[in-house]
C-alpha positions, -999 to +999 in steps of 0.1 A: +015-701-603+020-667-618-017-660-614-015-666-576+015-642-573-004-616-593-035-620-571-014-617-539+002-585-553-032-570-561-046-580-527-016-564-509-021-532-529-058-531-520-050-536-483-024-509-484-049-485-499-074-496-473-098-508-499-121-535-485-120-559-514-103-591-520-095-611-552-098-649-549-084-677-570-105-707-578-117-731-604-146-754-615-135-790-619-152-819-635-165-847-614-153-878-632-173-910-635-156-925-604-163-894-583-128-881-584-121-845-596-102-840-628-076-817-613-050-829-589-052-822-552-016-808-554-030-779-575-064-776-558-048-771-524-033-738-537-067-723-545-090-702-524-120-722-535-128-752-556-161-758-573-170-791-591-198-803-613-208-832-635-201-824-672-203-859-687-218-894-682-252-879-674-272-911-678-256-934-652-279-956-631-293-939-601-271-957-575-239-951-596-247-914-602-256-909-565-223-926-554-204-905-579-216-872-564-212-885-529-176-896-535-168-862-549-177-847-516-148-865-499-123-843-517-109-820-489-106-790-512-141-790-527-162-761-514-191-758-539-211-783-560-222-766-592-255-773-610-263-801-586-291-818-605-277-812-640-310-802-656-311-782-688-346-769-692-364-785-722-331-802-731-321-826-704-338-839-672-321-839-639-297-867-631-313-897-616-299-896-580-311-901-545-312-864-538-320-868-501-290-890-496-268-866-515-280-837-494-272-856-462-236-859-473-235-823-485-245-812-450-221-836-433-192-823-454-203-786-451-202-781-488-221-753-505-247-759-533-250-736-563-282-721-574-274-717-610-291-686-625-288-695-662-323-695-677-314-729-693-305-744-659-322-727-630-307-755-610-314-760-580-352-755-585-372-739-557-383-772-541-346-783-537-337-749-525-362-753-497-350-788-489-314-775-486-324-745-465-344-767-441-313-789-437-291-759-429-271-763-462-255-731-475-263-720-510-245-697-534-262-680-563-241-681-594-248-666-629-229-693-648-217-663-669-193-669-697-194-633-709-200-600-689-234-595-705-247-626-687-241-612-653-277-598-654-289-634-652-283-632-614-319-621-609-332-656-619-312-673-592-325-648-567-361-654-578-357-692-575-341-688-541-368-664-528-395-688-540-378-717-524-372-699-491-409-689-490-417-726-494-438-721-525-445-747-552-420-747-579-436-726-606-407-730-629-409-767-634-427-759-667-394-750-683-407-715-690-386-686-678-408-660-660-398-624-655-412-612-621 
């Protein structure tokens, strides 16, 4: 856990300099077919936050896929579900899940849902953002950045969230990315 020690050292230096900033250590895990996470709890418990998403077995039957997501929420270290519907615009439809049942468990477990700002994902869409907001579920807007230049994608997640919060029809279901 060299990384953890380095982060602790940096945070101590920031505190000593009275800089109001903190570095966190976290990861994104894979949700396996059985709903377990692909990283051991022994490791996860050491992190400040744990995100998890589905990255394989996209075409399970509705009940199996729903149960998979719901089982993942039982992990005590899981804080955020990433790209909760799995859609890739013009490439892959959302997972076939009972989204309302999933949201009920998300609320019960107090897990946060990601609004993914990547123009190929825009997942959650504005309709699901509104459902989550109306249920009191917390959302986090994430860029899904893999390089620094992708940080500018944040605006798309903000747009989707604003549309959803306003309760407007999902204008982005067409798969076209709109620049407001």
